[in-house]
C-alpha positions, 0 to 999 in steps of 0.5 A, a space after each residue: 769477799 771471802 777469807 783465804 787461808 794459805 798454809 805453808 806446811 812442813 810436808 816435804 813435796 820435792 826438791 829444788 836447787 839453791 845457791 848461797 846468797 848475800 845482798 851485794 855479793 858477786 862471785 864468779 862461781 857458786 856451789 849449788 845445793 839440793 834442798 827440799 820443797 814443801 807443800 803450800 795449801 790454799 784453803 786446803 784444796 789447792 796445792 803448790 810447792 815452795 822452797 823454805 830454807 837456804 844459805 847465806 854467804 860462804 861461796 869459797 871452796 872447799 864447799 861443804 858437801 852436806 851443808 845445814 841450811 842457815 836461812 829460813 822461816 822455821 814457823 809462824 802463827 797465822 798472820 794477816 799478809 800484806 801485798 807489795 805489788 812492786 816487789 821483785 825477788 833479788 835472785 830470781 828473774 821474774 820473766 813473765 811472772 806476776 810482779 809482787 809478793 805477800 809480805 808475812 813478816 815486818 822484816 821483808 819476809 815474803 811469799 814470792 815467785 821462785 825458780 823453775 825446777 832445775 834452776 837455782 835461787 838464793 833464799 834468805 828466809 822467804 817462801 818461794 813458790 817453785 814451778 815444775 819445769 815450764 809451769 807458771 805456778 807462781 802466777 797460778 798461786 796468785 790467781 788461785 788466791 784471787 779467785 778464792 777471795 772472790 775479787 779481781 785483784 789480789 791486792 784488794 783481798 790482802 788490803 781487806 785483811 782476807 789473806 791469812 798465812 800460817 807457816 808450820 814448823 819444819 826441821 831445818 834441813 841439810 843441803 846436798 852439794 849437787 853442782 856449781 854455777 859458773 860465770 863463763 865467756 860465750 865463744 860465739 857472742 863474746 858475752 859473759 853468762 852463768 852456766 849450771 853444772 849438776 850431777 846426773 839425776 840431781 833430785 835423787 843423787 846421794 853422792 855430792 858433787 865432786 867436780 
């Protein structure tokens, strides 16, 4: 069994959508913010992207068009991760993703599955592995760690203390208001569901949402 080093870098790699989140809070409408994603490297040779920073609460209008993130792990020295095989993200539907997450702090901070590009999640300090459109990057991340360790099950490597995680320092970013998430009634099915509305070219837009 080999040691696997996961390095959550401070290098911005792309962009993602997050919404403010609070455990137990349910709203009919949420602001959507663009935040950076950061490179995550497995033994330096395999590269992924992750959300590191998000927002807690404050759902009501008026929404701040340039809101500084108030949740996220600024940095962390190398730690031995723990594998929780039944962990499920609170604000991301796991779908076909591998269940579980790598706990990297005792206060329930994990590396776990994040949203596909353009979909939103609520981030409260965890590192969320994002996917490029329909790519299954969370599954690929877990399998990469598993293969690099030389085992058949990722939990075996983690239990043996072979998966080490470092979180590099990163400046706390500001999010740009790029849309809203609204609960609406479908006129055909008569069921309630959330719809996202984003500014065109939300990844590169410089003007905040004005809807």
